C-alpha positions in Angstrom: 3.0 22.6 -13.8 4.1 20.8 -10.4 6.5 22.9 -8.4 8.3 19.5 -7.2 11.3 20.9 -7.2 11.9 21.1 -3.8 9.6 18.4 -2.3 8.8 15.2 -3.1 6.4 14.0 -5.7 2.9 13.0 -3.9 1.4 9.9 -5.5 -1.7 8.1 -4.5 -2.2 4.6 -5.7 -5.6 3.9 -6.2 -6.1 0.1 -5.7 -9.7 -1.9 -5.7 -7.9 -5.2 -3.5 -6.1 -5.3 -0.5 -5.4 -8.8 -0.9 -2.3 -9.7 -2.7 -2.1 -11.1 -6.2 -0.2 -10.1 -9.1 -1.3 -6.3 -9.7 -1.0 -5.6 -5.2 2.4 -6.8 -5.7 3.4 -4.3 -8.7 2.2 -1.9 -6.2 4.1 -3.5 -3.2 7.5 -3.2 -5.4 6.3 0.3 -6.8 5.7 1.3 -2.8 8.9 -0.5 -1.7 11.1 1.9 -3.7 9.5 5.1 -4.6 11.4 6.9 -1.9 14.8 6.0 -3.7 13.1 8.5 -6.5 11.9 11.0 -3.9 8.3 9.9 -4.1 5.6 10.5 -1.2 3.3 7.3 -2.0 0.0 6.7 -0.2 -2.8 4.4 -1.0 -6.5 4.0 -1.1 -8.1 0.8 -0.9 -11.9 0.0 -0.8 -11.4 -2.5 1.9 -9.0 -3.9 4.4 -6.6 -6.5 3.8 -2.8 -7.9 4.1 -1.9 -5.3 1.5 -2.9 -3.0 3.9 -0.6 -4.2 6.6 2.6 -4.7 4.6 2.2 -1.5 3.5 2.4 -0.3 7.0 5.3 -2.2 7.9 7.3 -0.6 4.5 6.0 2.6 6.1 3.9 3.4 3.4 0.4 5.3 4.5 -2.7 3.1 3.5 -5.9 4.1 4.1 -9.5 2.1 3.4 -12.1 4.3 1.8 -14.8 1.9 1.9 -16.2 0.5 -1.4 -19.3 -0.5 -1.8 -20.0 -4.6 -1.8 -21.1 -4.6 -5.4 -17.4 -3.3 -6.5 -15.6 -6.3 -7.6 -12.2 -7.1 -8.4 -11.1 -8.0 -11.5 -13.6 -10.4 -12.2 -12.8 -13.1 -14.8 -13.8 -15.2 -17.2 -17.1 -14.2 -19.6 -18.8 -12.7 -16.7 -16.4 -9.8 -16.6 -19.0 -7.9 -18.5 -21.8 -8.8 -16.3 -19.7 -8.1 -13.4 -18.9 -4.7 -14.3 -21.9 -3.3 -15.3 -23.6 -4.7 -11.9 -20.2 -3.1 -10.3 -20.8 0.4 -12.0 -23.0 2.2 -9.6 -21.5 1.3 -6.9 -17.6 2.4 -8.3 -19.1 5.5 -9.3 -20.3 6.7 -6.0 -16.9 5.2 -4.4 -14.9 7.7 -7.6 -16.7 10.6 -5.8 -15.9 9.3 -2.3 -12.2 9.5 -3.7 -12.4 12.8 -4.8 -13.7 14.3 -1.7 -10.7 12.5 0.1 -8.0 14.7 1.5 -5.0 12.1 0.3 -6.7 12.5 -3.6 -7.0 16.2 -3.0 -3.1 16.5 -2.1 -1.5 14.4 -4.7 0.5 15.8 -7.3 -0.7 12.5 -9.5 -2.9 9.6 -8.5 -1.8 6.4 -9.9 -4.2 3.6 -10.8 -3.4 -0.3 -10.9 -6.4 -2.3 -12.1 -9.6 -1.6 -14.3 -11.8 -0.9 -11.9 -9.5 1.7 -10.6 -8.7 3.3 -13.6 -12.6 4.0 -14.2 -12.2 5.4 -10.5 -10.0 7.6 -11.6 -11.7 9.2 -14.5 -13.1 12.5 -12.9 -10.1 12.9 -11.5 -8.8 16.9 -12.2 -5.4 15.8 -10.5 -3.1 14.4 -13.2 -3.6 10.4 -13.7 -1.3 7.4 -14.9 -2.8 3.9 -15.6 -0.3 1.2 -14.9 -1.5 -1.8 -17.4 -1.1 -5.1 -16.4 -2.9 -7.1 -19.5 -4.5 -6.1 -22.8 -8.0 -4.7 -23.1 -10.6 -6.7 -22.2 -11.6 -8.4 -25.6 -15.7 -7.3 -25.7 -14.8 -3.7 -24.5 -11.5 -3.1 -25.6 -12.2 0.1 -28.2 -14.1 1.4 -24.9 -11.4 1.1 -22.9 -9.2 2.6 -25.7 -10.9 5.7 -26.0 -11.0 5.9 -22.4 -7.1 5.4 -22.1 -6.5 8.6 -23.8 -8.0 10.4 -21.0 -4.5 9.9 -18.1 -1.9 11.6 -18.7 0.5 8.8 -18.6 -0.1 4.8 -19.3 2.9 2.4 -18.3 2.1 -1.0 -19.3 4.4 -3.9 -17.7 5.6 -5.1 -21.2 6.1 -4.7 -25.1 3.2 -6.9 -25.9 0.6 -4.6 -23.3 2.1 -1.2 -24.6 1.2 -2.4 -28.8 -2.3 -4.2 -27.2 -3.1 -0.2 -26.0 -1.3 2.0 -28.3 -3.6 2.1 -31.3 -6.0 4.0 -29.3 -3.0 6.4 -27.3 -0.9 8.2 -28.6 3.0 6.7 -28.4 4.6 9.7 -26.5 2.0 8.6 -23.4 2.6 4.9 -22.6 5.7 3.7 -21.2 7.0 0.1 -20.7 8.6 -0.4 -17.9 8.9 -4.2 -17.1 7.3 -5.0 -13.3 8.7 -7.7 -11.3 5.1 -8.8 -10.6 5.8 -12.3 -8.9 9.0 -11.2 -6.9 8.2 -11.0 -3.2 12.0 -9.8 -1.7 10.5 -6.4 -0.4 7.6 -7.9 1.2 7.7 -8.3 4.7 6.1 -11.7 6.8 2.7 -10.6 7.9 3.0 -11.7 11.3 4.1 -9.4 13.9 
């Protein structure tokens, strides 16, 4: 059990991109509101980018734990399976570096926001929450549904996404939280 009654919940978010796509905007929305729920959020990404700078402006610590060049961010289309297989060795190495990182070791909860980030959390000793923004990839859905049993909880961004994952996961561990994926009212300008 966690003794969080007297302190903020320490959440470390793992992302595989520091760009500003939909997944990163969901993370920004969480970051902008975490303090309201007594959450001390920290973010780790494999490379620098606009997300890191915006998080800094929001007062959220964000660090780069360098990821290998072969680790791709959400490859699209029919090449997703090929891209994932090429990225796997680098992803495993990055996952080991993450587990040794102090921000991960100090966390009460790890929060991942993309498929490769979900994979990076699989060996964690800390409770993990996956935020699901899309349906399981068609070719690997059975595998993903087995892997999705490992996190302590899953957050789905819609009822449809929840239903697509729930067949492999106990219903009590998957929650629907409608996100604000395309909102940018909390995103400060990048220029200083």
